[in-house]
All heavy atoms as an XYZ file, in Angstrom:
790
protein
N      32.441   -104.564    -23.609
C      33.816   -104.498    -24.076
C      34.341   -105.917    -24.318
O      34.182   -106.795    -23.490
C      34.675   -103.774    -23.030
C      36.147   -103.706    -23.410
S      37.151   -103.143    -22.041
C      37.596   -101.561    -22.645
N      34.985   -106.089    -25.457
C      35.497   -107.401    -25.821
C      36.765   -107.703    -25.027
O      37.624   -106.856    -24.840
C      35.796   -107.435    -27.309
C      35.878   -108.838    -27.857
C      35.939   -108.827    -29.373
O      35.033   -108.256    -29.990
O      36.906   -109.401    -29.893
N      36.883   -108.923    -24.586
C      38.045   -109.345    -23.807
C      39.254   -109.537    -24.717
O      39.146   -110.110    -25.804
C      37.714   -110.648    -23.076
O      38.793   -111.056    -22.305
N      40.393   -109.024    -24.269
C      41.635   -109.144    -25.023
C      42.283   -110.500    -24.711
O      42.264   -110.963    -23.575
C      42.575   -108.009    -24.614
C      43.870   -107.977    -25.356
C      44.679   -106.769    -24.912
C      45.936   -106.681    -25.723
N      46.713   -105.482    -25.377
N      42.861   -111.115    -25.717
C      43.565   -112.375    -25.505
C      44.928   -112.054    -24.907
O      45.699   -111.268    -25.466
C      43.722   -113.166    -26.813
C      42.347   -113.565    -27.339
C      44.599   -114.391    -26.601
C      42.374   -114.195    -28.710
N      45.210   -112.640    -23.753
C      46.474   -112.402    -23.058
C      47.388   -113.597    -23.312
O      47.022   -114.738    -23.027
C      46.233   -112.183    -21.557
C      45.360   -110.940    -21.354
C      47.557   -112.043    -20.818
C      44.968   -110.671    -19.920
N      48.566   -113.316    -23.861
C      49.481   -114.391    -24.231
C      50.702   -114.381    -23.324
O      51.446   -113.402    -23.260
C      49.902   -114.262    -25.706
C      48.657   -114.330    -26.605
C      50.896   -115.354    -26.080
C      48.921   -114.036    -28.053
N      50.895   -115.476    -22.631
C      52.044   -115.655    -21.737
C      53.292   -115.962    -22.569
O      53.202   -116.644    -23.603
C      51.752   -116.818    -20.778
C      52.743   -116.977    -19.693
N      53.912   -117.679    -19.860
C      52.741   -116.509    -18.423
C      54.598   -117.651    -18.735
N      53.907   -116.947    -17.841
N      54.466   -115.475    -22.146
C      55.698   -115.775    -22.882
C      55.947   -117.272    -23.084
O      56.493   -117.684    -24.103
C      56.800   -115.163    -22.017
C      56.131   -114.132    -21.199
C      54.717   -114.594    -21.008
N      55.520   -118.080    -22.143
C      55.685   -119.525    -22.265
C      54.932   -120.091    -23.454
O      55.383   -121.040    -24.105
N      53.793   -119.499    -23.763
C      53.014   -119.938    -24.923
C      53.758   -119.611    -26.221
O      53.780   -120.409    -27.155
C      51.650   -119.242    -24.912
C      50.705   -119.750    -25.949
C      49.314   -119.161    -25.820
O      48.975   -118.594    -24.760
O      48.554   -119.268    -26.796
N      54.400   -118.455    -26.257
C      55.201   -118.065    -27.432
C      56.368   -119.031    -27.604
O      56.655   -119.487    -28.719
C      55.749   -116.628    -27.265
C      54.620   -115.651    -26.996
C      56.651   -116.249    -28.432
C      54.027   -114.952    -28.143
N      57.041   -119.336    -26.509
C      58.182   -120.252    -26.578
C      57.734   -121.605    -27.119
O      58.365   -122.175    -28.010
C      58.860   -120.396    -25.199
C      59.560   -119.090    -24.832
C      59.843   -121.563    -25.185
C      60.002   -118.996    -23.402
N      56.629   -122.092    -26.590
C      56.132   -123.398    -27.023
C      55.689   -123.386    -28.481
O      56.118   -124.226    -29.278
C      54.968   -123.835    -26.124
C      54.412   -125.184    -26.475
C      53.277   -125.560    -25.541
C      52.693   -126.902    -25.934
N      51.540   -127.250    -25.096
N      54.822   -122.427    -28.840
C      54.201   -122.426    -30.162
C      55.116   -121.914    -31.275
O      54.996   -122.364    -32.415
C      52.915   -121.591    -30.132
C      51.847   -122.128    -29.182
C      51.386   -123.540    -29.518
O      51.297   -123.882    -30.712
O      51.111   -124.304    -28.579
N      55.996   -120.969    -30.959
C      56.821   -120.358    -32.008
C      58.258   -120.880    -32.059
O      58.965   -120.611    -33.027
C      56.855   -118.836    -31.835
C      55.501   -118.191    -32.071
O      54.581   -118.881    -32.560
O      55.354   -116.994    -31.772
N      58.661   -121.601    -31.027
C      60.038   -122.095    -30.996
C      60.116   -123.607    -30.809
O      60.638   -124.310    -31.659
C      60.842   -121.358    -29.907
C      61.056   -119.910    -30.222
C      60.133   -118.956    -29.837
C      62.169   -119.499    -30.927
C      60.313   -117.614    -30.153
C      62.373   -118.162    -31.244
C      61.436   -117.218    -30.857
N      59.603   -124.109    -29.697
C      59.758   -125.541    -29.414
C      59.059   -126.417    -30.448
O      59.678   -127.320    -31.016
C      59.256   -125.862    -28.006
C      59.973   -125.190    -26.846
C      59.421   -125.690    -25.515
C      61.470   -125.395    -26.923
N      57.788   -126.148    -30.684
C      57.027   -127.002    -31.599
C      57.568   -126.965    -33.028
O      57.887   -128.024    -33.584
C      55.525   -126.651    -31.548
O      55.066   -126.847    -30.204
C      54.723   -127.518    -32.495
N      57.718   -125.779    -33.644
C      58.191   -125.791    -35.037
C      59.633   -126.274    -35.201
O      59.979   -126.853    -36.227
C      58.048   -124.342    -35.495
C      57.864   -123.529    -34.275
C      57.350   -124.433    -33.216
N      60.464   -126.045    -34.182
C      61.867   -126.472    -34.269
C      62.074   -127.895    -33.744
O      63.195   -128.396    -33.718
C      62.763   -125.487    -33.509
C      62.772   -124.057    -34.060
C      63.553   -123.134    -33.137
C      63.333   -124.023    -35.469
N      60.974   -128.498    -33.298
C      61.009   -129.870    -32.756
C      62.039   -130.010    -31.625
O      62.841   -130.944    -31.591
C      61.274   -130.881    -33.872
C      60.170   -130.931    -34.899
C      60.437   -131.959    -35.972
C      59.385   -132.140    -37.001
N      58.428   -131.177    -37.308
N      61.972   -129.057    -30.688
C      62.839   -129.067    -29.502
C      61.965   -129.438    -28.314
O      60.914   -128.827    -28.098
C      63.479   -127.683    -29.271
C      64.300   -127.248    -30.473
C      64.333   -127.684    -28.003
C      64.765   -125.794    -30.413
N      62.385   -130.407    -27.538
C      61.624   -130.792    -26.351
C      61.968   -129.852    -25.193
O      62.989   -129.155    -25.216
C      61.940   -132.233    -25.957
O      63.248   -132.316    -25.422
N      61.112   -129.865    -24.202
C      61.356   -129.098    -22.980
C      62.694   -129.504    -22.377
O      63.498   -128.658    -21.965
C      60.193   -129.312    -21.974
C      60.557   -128.854    -20.587
C      58.935   -128.622    -22.475
N      62.940   -130.795    -22.347
C      64.183   -131.314    -21.763
C      65.405   -130.851    -22.554
O      66.429   -130.495    -21.970
C      64.148   -132.846    -21.682
C      63.129   -133.405    -20.709
C      61.687   -133.380    -21.229
O      61.459   -133.195    -22.460
O      60.772   -133.510    -20.392
N      65.299   -130.875    -23.890
C      66.416   -130.428    -24.738
C      66.722   -128.948    -24.519
O      67.880   -128.553    -24.419
C      66.110   -130.678    -26.219
C      66.142   -132.131    -26.600
C      65.601   -132.367    -28.005
O      64.646   -131.688    -28.425
O      66.160   -133.253    -28.680
N      65.669   -128.146    -24.456
C      65.883   -126.715    -24.229
C      66.500   -126.481    -22.857
O      67.453   -125.706    -22.727
C      64.575   -125.931    -24.372
C      64.694   -124.425    -24.124
C      65.685   -123.781    -25.095
C      63.327   -123.763    -24.214
N      65.981   -127.160    -21.854
C      66.513   -127.002    -20.500
C      67.995   -127.349    -20.457
O      68.804   -126.615    -19.876
C      65.724   -127.865    -19.523
N      68.344   -128.450    -21.070
C      69.752   -128.865    -21.097
C      70.606   -127.831    -21.836
O      71.693   -127.485    -21.387
C      69.883   -130.234    -21.754
C      71.297   -130.776    -21.717
C      71.382   -132.180    -22.307
O      70.505   -132.619    -23.060
N      72.427   -132.893    -21.959
N      70.107   -127.322    -22.940
C      70.861   -126.366    -23.756
C      71.097   -125.040    -23.038
O      72.154   -124.433    -23.188
C      70.150   -126.122    -25.077
N      70.103   -124.600    -22.249
C      70.248   -123.311    -21.566
C      70.685   -123.468    -20.107
O      70.729   -122.501    -19.357
C      68.978   -122.437    -21.678
C      67.786   -123.062    -20.968
C      68.675   -122.134    -23.141
C      66.561   -122.169    -20.891
N      71.000   -124.707    -19.733
C      71.576   -125.020    -18.417
C      70.654   -124.655    -17.243
O      71.042   -124.003    -16.292
C      72.927   -124.319    -18.225
C      73.920   -124.536    -19.353
C      74.310   -125.983    -19.497
C      75.393   -126.134    -20.557
N      75.293   -127.336    -21.324
N      69.392   -125.117    -17.353
C      68.444   -124.999    -16.242
C      67.782   -126.350    -16.040
O      67.842   -127.226    -16.904
C      67.364   -123.908    -16.486
C      67.993   -122.530    -16.617
C      66.488   -124.230    -17.685
N      67.136   -126.517    -14.914
C      66.401   -127.740    -14.638
C      65.197   -127.831    -15.585
O      64.571   -126.802    -15.903
C      65.909   -127.763    -13.188
C      67.020   -127.843    -12.169
C      67.794   -129.146    -12.285
O      67.208   -130.215    -12.450
N      69.116   -129.050    -12.216
N      64.854   -129.034    -16.043
C      63.695   -129.182    -16.934
C      62.406   -128.598    -16.356
O      61.572   -128.082    -17.096
C      63.572   -130.693    -17.117
C      64.947   -131.217    -16.864
C      65.543   -130.306    -15.820
N      62.265   -128.628    -15.032
C      61.058   -128.088    -14.398
C      60.895   -126.603    -14.687
O      59.777   -126.099    -14.793
C      61.080   -128.297    -12.875
C      61.083   -129.732    -12.433
C      62.459   -130.412    -12.530
O      63.495   -129.762    -12.311
O      62.483   -131.617    -12.857
N      62.011   -125.889    -14.817
C      61.961   -124.453    -15.084
C      61.305   -124.198    -16.437
O      60.378   -123.392    -16.556
C      63.375   -123.833    -15.027
C      63.374   -122.392    -15.502
C      63.954   -123.937    -13.622
N      61.751   -124.903    -17.463
C      61.183   -124.729    -18.798
C      59.754   -125.260    -18.830
O      58.864   -124.641    -19.411
C      62.055   -125.407    -19.872
C      61.412   -125.300    -21.250
C      63.456   -124.804    -19.888
N      59.518   -126.383    -18.196
C      58.172   -126.975    -18.154
C      57.183   -125.995    -17.526
O      56.101   -125.756    -18.069
C      58.206   -128.279    -17.364
C      56.890   -129.018    -17.308
C      57.068   -130.353    -16.592
C      55.821   -131.189    -16.625
N      54.844   -130.843    -15.611
N      57.550   -125.397    -16.395
C      56.669   -124.435    -15.731
C      56.455   -123.196    -16.597
O      55.367   -122.624    -16.610
C      57.249   -124.033    -14.374
C      57.174   -125.137    -13.346
C      57.911   -124.807    -12.063
O      58.510   -123.710    -11.960
O      57.907   -125.658    -11.152
N      57.491   -122.795    -17.319
C      57.368   -121.634    -18.195
C      56.382   -121.902    -19.324
O      55.455   -121.108    -19.553
C      58.737   -121.246    -18.756
C      58.795   -120.010    -19.627
C      58.358   -118.762    -18.869
C      60.201   -119.830    -20.174
N      56.525   -123.026    -20.021
C      55.616   -123.310    -21.145
C      54.202   -123.654    -20.667
O      53.242   -123.501    -21.418
C      56.158   -124.399    -22.103
C      57.462   -123.963    -22.726
C      56.291   -125.737    -21.441
N      54.072   -124.064    -19.407
C      52.743   -124.320    -18.834
C      52.140   -123.059    -18.223
O      51.087   -123.105    -17.603
C      52.828   -125.426    -17.774
C      53.098   -126.794    -18.354
C      53.258   -127.878    -17.304
O      53.332   -127.555    -16.086
O      53.308   -129.056    -17.690
N      52.839   -121.928    -18.377
C      52.394   -120.622    -17.895
C      52.284   -120.568    -16.369
O      51.462   -119.851    -15.818
C      51.070   -120.226    -18.554
C      51.149   -120.193    -20.064
C      49.828   -119.824    -20.678
C      49.289   -121.027    -21.415
N      48.031   -120.805    -22.064
N      53.132   -121.329    -15.697
C      53.162   -121.348    -14.233
C      54.361   -120.572    -13.695
O      54.539   -120.468    -12.489
C      53.224   -122.785    -13.727
C      51.999   -123.605    -14.070
C      52.140   -125.027    -13.607
C      50.930   -125.856    -13.992
N      51.098   -127.273    -13.654
N      55.206   -120.055    -14.596
C      56.414   -119.332    -14.200
C      56.563   -118.134    -15.134
O      56.330   -118.233    -16.334
C      57.637   -120.245    -14.327
C      58.965   -119.555    -14.068
C      60.135   -120.480    -14.361
N      60.250   -121.544    -13.391
C      61.041   -121.485    -12.317
N      61.785   -120.437    -12.099
N      61.101   -122.499    -11.485
N      56.971   -117.011    -14.541
C      57.259   -115.835    -15.353
C      58.662   -115.925    -15.922
O      59.524   -116.627    -15.398
C      57.124   -114.560    -14.510
C      55.677   -114.231    -14.193
O      54.782   -114.691    -14.925
O      55.446   -113.505    -13.212
N      58.880   -115.170    -16.972
C      60.175   -115.132    -17.624
C      60.992   -114.007    -16.976
O      60.644   -112.839    -17.111
C      59.957   -114.861    -19.117
C      61.044   -115.319    -20.057
C      60.457   -115.544    -21.433
C      62.183   -114.382    -20.114
N      62.035   -114.360    -16.243
C      62.852   -113.352    -15.566
C      64.102   -113.029    -16.380
O      64.318   -113.587    -17.456
C      63.214   -113.808    -14.147
C      64.030   -115.100    -14.116
O      64.574   -115.505    -15.166
O      64.133   -115.696    -13.035
N      64.929   -112.130    -15.865
C      66.111   -111.695    -16.625
C      67.093   -112.828    -16.866
O      67.752   -112.870    -17.907
C      66.780   -110.502    -15.943
C      67.332   -110.797    -14.564
C      67.908   -109.528    -13.936
C      68.468   -109.806    -12.589
N      67.577   -109.584    -11.497
N      67.190   -113.768    -15.943
C      68.088   -114.906    -16.129
C      67.627   -115.771    -17.302
O      68.405   -116.091    -18.197
C      68.164   -115.733    -14.839
C      69.074   -116.931    -14.990
O      70.313   -116.733    -15.050
O      68.567   -118.068    -15.075
N      66.358   -116.136    -17.289
C      65.814   -116.947    -18.389
C      65.847   -116.190    -19.704
O      66.154   -116.770    -20.753
C      64.379   -117.370    -18.078
C      64.213   -118.621    -17.236
C      62.751   -118.823    -16.872
C      64.752   -119.833    -17.952
N      65.550   -114.896    -19.670
C      65.580   -114.086    -20.886
C      66.972   -114.098    -21.505
O      67.123   -114.233    -22.725
C      65.151   -112.653    -20.572
N      67.993   -113.997    -20.673
C      69.373   -113.996    -21.162
C      69.747   -115.353    -21.729
O      70.358   -115.454    -22.803
C      70.337   -113.587    -20.038
O      69.942   -112.298    -19.547
C      71.772   -113.530    -20.527
N      69.376   -116.414    -21.038
C      69.680   -117.767    -21.509
C      68.987   -118.060    -22.848
O      69.600   -118.601    -23.773
C      69.268   -118.799    -20.461
C      70.139   -118.748    -19.204
C      69.530   -119.606    -18.087
N      70.273   -119.473    -16.869
C      71.341   -120.200    -16.549
N      71.781   -121.139    -17.373
N      71.966   -120.009    -15.400
N      67.712   -117.702    -22.942
C      66.972   -117.909    -24.190
C      67.556   -117.061    -25.313
O      67.669   -117.527    -26.454
C      65.495   -117.577    -23.990
C      64.721   -118.559    -23.106
C      63.371   -117.961    -22.716
C      64.550   -119.899    -23.803
N      67.937   -115.838    -25.003
C      68.527   -114.949    -26.004
C      69.817   -115.538    -26.560
O      70.041   -115.541    -27.773
C      68.787   -113.568    -25.403
N      70.650   -116.046    -25.683
C      71.910   -116.635    -26.133
C      71.656   -117.877    -26.987
O      72.276   -118.055    -28.036
C      72.797   -116.973    -24.939
C      73.374   -115.764    -24.195
C      74.007   -116.194    -22.886
C      74.388   -115.036    -25.074
N      70.735   -118.714    -26.552
C      70.466   -119.958    -27.274
C      69.842   -119.708    -28.647
O      70.243   -120.309    -29.640
C      69.562   -120.870    -26.435
C      69.267   -122.178    -27.106
C      70.269   -123.136    -27.261
C      68.009   -122.465    -27.615
C      70.015   -124.348    -27.894
C      67.745   -123.675    -28.242
C      68.750   -124.603    -28.385
O      68.491   -125.793    -29.018
N      68.854   -118.817    -28.698
C      68.151   -118.566    -29.953
C      68.762   -117.404    -30.749
O      68.199   -116.987    -31.761
C      66.664   -118.302    -29.693
C      65.895   -119.530    -29.283
C      65.374   -119.645    -28.004
C      65.690   -120.568    -30.173
C      64.658   -120.773    -27.626
C      64.960   -121.704    -29.814
C      64.455   -121.802    -28.533
N      69.893   -116.897    -30.291
C      70.609   -115.799    -30.955
C      69.693   -114.591    -31.162
O      69.507   -114.088    -32.270
C      71.206   -116.267    -32.294
C      72.236   -115.281    -32.831
O      72.835   -114.542    -32.030
O      72.434   -115.253    -34.063
N      69.113   -114.166    -30.056
C      68.201   -113.025    -30.043
C      68.610   -112.118    -28.890
O      69.535   -112.437    -28.150
C      66.757   -113.503    -29.861
C      66.293   -114.458    -30.942
S      64.695   -115.170    -30.582
C      63.627   -113.834    -31.050
N      67.902   -111.037    -28.716
C      68.227   -110.141    -27.603
C      67.425   -110.506    -26.354
O      66.276   -110.950    -26.462
C      67.925   -108.688    -27.981
O      66.532   -108.469    -28.019
N      68.014   -110.294    -25.174
C      67.248   -110.496    -23.937
C      66.030   -109.564    -23.888
O      64.991   -109.919    -23.332
C      68.239   -110.151    -22.828
C      69.587   -110.290    -23.438
C      69.412   -109.959    -24.891
N      66.172   -108.390    -24.511
C      65.070   -107.425    -24.504
C      63.832   -107.966    -25.218
O      62.708   -107.648    -24.830
C      65.513   -106.102    -25.154
C      66.528   -105.338    -24.335
C      67.966   -105.844    -24.475
O      68.253   -106.666    -25.375
O      68.814   -105.422    -23.675
N      64.039   -108.783    -26.238
C      62.893   -109.407    -26.910
C      62.097   -110.236    -25.909
O      60.869   -110.111    -25.804
C      63.356   -110.300    -28.070
C      62.259   -111.168    -28.627
C      61.343   -110.651    -29.523
C      62.126   -112.502    -28.232
C      60.314   -111.451    -30.039
C      61.112   -113.303    -28.738
C      60.202   -112.777    -29.635
N      62.796   -111.078    -25.173
C      62.136   -111.966    -24.212
C      61.524   -111.181    -23.063
O      60.393   -111.456    -22.650
C      63.121   -113.020    -23.706
C      63.602   -113.876    -24.819
C      64.822   -113.824    -25.448
C      62.872   -114.903    -25.496
N      64.889   -114.742    -26.454
C      63.708   -115.428    -26.515
C      61.605   -115.434    -25.342
C      63.296   -116.453    -27.355
C      61.194   -116.462    -26.183
C      62.040   -116.959    -27.173
N      62.257   -110.200    -22.544
C      61.709   -109.388    -21.455
C      60.520   -108.569    -21.938
O      59.583   -108.312    -21.175
C      62.791   -108.486    -20.871
C      63.865   -109.211    -20.073
C      64.967   -108.239    -19.661
C      63.287   -109.924    -18.861
N      60.546   -108.173    -23.214
C      59.415   -107.453    -23.784
C      58.152   -108.304    -23.802
O      57.053   -107.803    -23.535
N      58.306   -109.584    -24.102
C      57.150   -110.486    -24.066
C      56.557   -110.539    -22.657
O      55.335   -110.501    -22.487
C      57.547   -111.898    -24.499
C      57.951   -112.109    -25.955
C      58.391   -113.556    -26.164
C      56.828   -111.748    -26.905
N      57.436   -110.643    -21.659
C      56.973   -110.697    -20.272
C      56.308   -109.371    -19.895
O      55.248   -109.358    -19.270
C      58.134   -110.998    -19.323
C      57.719   -111.154    -17.873
C      56.798   -112.330    -17.623
O      57.010   -113.412    -18.159
N      55.780   -112.140    -16.814
N      56.930   -108.265    -20.288
C      56.373   -106.944    -19.983
C      54.980   -106.781    -20.602
O      54.048   -106.324    -19.938
C      57.321   -105.853    -20.487
C      56.776   -104.477    -20.302
N      56.789   -103.835    -19.087
C      56.181   -103.625    -21.186
C      56.234   -102.647    -19.221
N      55.864   -102.494    -20.481
N      54.845   -107.150    -21.869
C      53.547   -107.048    -22.545
C      52.490   -107.897    -21.855
O      51.339   -107.478    -21.695
C      53.662   -107.447    -24.014
C      54.483   -106.463    -24.819
O      54.720   -105.323    -24.411
N      54.949   -106.909    -25.976
N      52.895   -109.097    -21.444
C      51.973   -109.990    -20.732
C      51.497   -109.337    -19.425
O      50.300   -109.318    -19.129
C      52.664   -111.329    -20.450
C      51.897   -112.229    -19.516
C      50.766   -112.904    -19.947
C      52.312   -112.403    -18.202
C      50.048   -113.731    -19.095
C      51.607   -113.225    -17.344
C      50.481   -113.884    -17.786
O      49.773   -114.696    -16.937
N      52.443   -108.796    -18.677
C      52.094   -108.164    -17.399
C      51.208   -106.942    -17.611
O      50.258   -106.722    -16.853
C      53.359   -107.816    -16.628
C      54.068   -109.061    -16.118
C      55.418   -108.784    -15.472
O      55.796   -107.600    -15.318
O      56.093   -109.761    -15.124
N      51.503   -106.135    -18.630
C      50.674   -104.966    -18.930
C      49.245   -105.393    -19.271
O      48.289   -104.764    -18.819
C      51.274   -104.163    -20.085
C      52.513   -103.395    -19.726
C      52.249   -102.312    -18.701
O      52.749   -102.370    -17.594
N      51.460   -101.339    -19.047
N      49.107   -106.442    -20.060
C      47.771   -106.940    -20.411
C      47.030   -107.441    -19.177
O      45.819   -107.220    -19.036
C      47.866   -108.044    -21.461
C      48.303   -107.525    -22.828
O      48.258   -106.296    -23.065
O      48.701   -108.373    -23.669
N      47.746   -108.115    -18.278
C      47.128   -108.596    -17.029
C      46.677   -107.429    -16.155
O      45.590   -107.460    -15.568
C      48.098   -109.485    -16.257
S      48.401   -111.093    -17.015
N      47.509   -106.390    -16.087
C      47.163   -105.204    -15.303
C      45.923   -104.533    -15.882
O      45.016   -104.139    -15.143
C      48.355   -104.218    -15.252
C      49.460   -104.776    -14.363
C      47.912   -102.832    -14.773
C      50.777   -104.022    -14.460
N      45.875   -104.421    -17.194
C      44.721   -103.799    -17.852
C      43.444   -104.575    -17.552
O      42.411   -103.989    -17.218
C      44.976   -103.744    -19.357
C      43.906   -103.022    -20.133
C      44.223   -102.982    -21.618
O      45.394   -102.782    -21.983
O      43.280   -103.180    -22.413
N      43.531   -105.893    -17.648
C      42.362   -106.724    -17.365
C      41.931   -106.590    -15.904
O      40.742   -106.436    -15.605
C      42.666   -108.177    -17.697
C      41.480   -109.111    -17.495
C      41.807   -110.530    -17.903
O      42.553   -111.212    -17.161
O      41.311   -110.955    -18.952
N      42.892   -106.626    -14.995
C      42.589   -106.484    -13.569
C      41.987   -105.116    -13.279
O      41.011   -104.999    -12.542
C      43.856   -106.709    -12.734
C      43.708   -106.569    -11.225
C      42.690   -107.574    -10.681
C      45.052   -106.751    -10.547
N      42.567   -104.076    -13.878
C      42.045   -102.720    -13.669
C      40.599   -102.611    -14.131
O      39.765   -101.991    -13.457
C      42.898   -101.693    -14.419
O      44.176   -101.615    -13.849
N      40.298   -103.192    -15.281
C      38.926   -103.156    -15.788
C      37.957   -103.829    -14.823
O      36.844   -103.347    -14.621
C      38.844   -103.798    -17.167
C      39.496   -102.957    -18.242
O      39.636   -101.743    -18.098
N      39.916   -103.597    -19.317
N      38.374   -104.919    -14.216
C      37.518   -105.610    -13.244
C      37.361   -104.799    -11.963
O      36.257   -104.664    -11.428
C      38.103   -106.982    -12.910
S      38.005   -108.163    -14.257
N      38.471   -104.250    -11.474
C      38.439   -103.522    -10.206
C      37.730   -102.174    -10.306
O      37.214   -101.677     -9.304
C      39.861   -103.329     -9.669
C      40.556   -104.610     -9.208
C      41.992   -104.313     -8.793
C      39.794   -105.279     -8.082
N      37.690   -101.577    -11.494
C      36.990   -100.296    -11.675
C      35.522   -100.410    -11.286
O      34.904    -99.426    -10.882
C      37.094    -99.836    -13.125
C      38.301    -99.027    -13.391
C      38.230    -98.338    -14.763
N      39.541    -97.800    -15.047
C      40.488    -98.426    -15.738
N      40.238    -99.611    -16.253
N      41.654    -97.881    -15.919
N      34.963   -101.603    -11.416
C      33.561   -101.829    -11.064
C      33.374   -101.838     -9.549
O      32.278   -101.636     -9.053
C      33.080   -103.150    -11.661
C      33.142   -103.182    -13.170
C      32.915   -104.579    -13.692
C      33.211   -104.630    -15.185
N      33.329   -105.972    -15.699
N      34.465   -102.078     -8.810
C      34.382   -102.213     -7.359
C      34.978   -101.039     -6.597
O      34.618   -100.805     -5.446
C      35.118   -103.479     -6.919
C      34.588   -104.747     -7.532
C      35.455   -105.953     -7.193
O      36.176   -105.902     -6.192
O      35.397   -106.942     -7.946
N      35.890   -100.323     -7.210
C      36.617    -99.264     -6.508
C      36.283    -97.917     -7.121
O      36.447    -97.706     -8.322
C      38.147    -99.508     -6.567
C      38.477   -100.831     -5.885
C      38.906    -98.351     -5.938
C      39.915   -101.258     -6.015
N      35.820    -97.007     -6.269
C      35.511    -95.662     -6.703
C      36.718    -94.779     -6.392
O      37.211    -94.780     -5.263
C      34.273    -95.122     -5.953
O      33.198    -96.030     -6.160
C      33.905    -93.737     -6.424
N      37.189    -94.023     -7.382
C      38.330    -93.131     -7.118
C      37.986    -92.105     -6.057
O      36.843    -91.641     -5.966
C      38.589    -92.467     -8.464
C      37.907    -93.306     -9.480
C      36.772    -93.961     -8.773
N      38.968    -91.757     -5.269
C      38.811    -90.745     -4.239
C      38.614    -89.401     -4.925
O      39.313    -89.050     -5.858
C      40.059    -90.690     -3.367
C      39.973    -89.720     -2.232
C      41.227    -89.846     -1.372
N      41.238    -88.860     -0.337
C      41.748    -87.628     -0.473
N      42.269    -87.251     -1.620
N      41.707    -86.779      0.528
N      37.650    -88.658     -4.452
C      37.361    -87.350     -5.042
C      38.498    -86.377     -4.738
O      39.102    -86.408     -3.671
C      36.064    -86.800     -4.477
N      38.830    -85.541     -5.721
C      39.869    -84.526     -5.529
C      39.388    -83.482     -4.541
O      38.206    -83.171     -4.460
C      40.191    -83.822     -6.841
O      40.439    -84.755     -7.849
N      40.324    -82.937     -3.814
C      39.972    -81.894     -2.839
C      40.239    -80.536     -3.427
O      41.067    -80.284     -4.206
C      40.781    -82.064     -1.541
C      40.431    -80.975     -0.555
C      40.528    -83.424     -0.951
């Protein structure tokens, strides 16, 4: 089975927003009123996108919070699928009674 590419929301922010719009991590952090470390960790895929960040990004980029939360949800679903595929090799389902 071919491995699916899993894309973190931070990668989308970096590649589809920061880079093409020439916005630095520091500029975005200042604009959405968070510490630069928060945005830095997000684009480095070390932080998940929560409802607070989703709302701030939505307001700044004039988008919906649901768009941002959807990216996080899709990322988590892909991670779960990958983990499940790995664990299926180790865990046998309990037989029905």
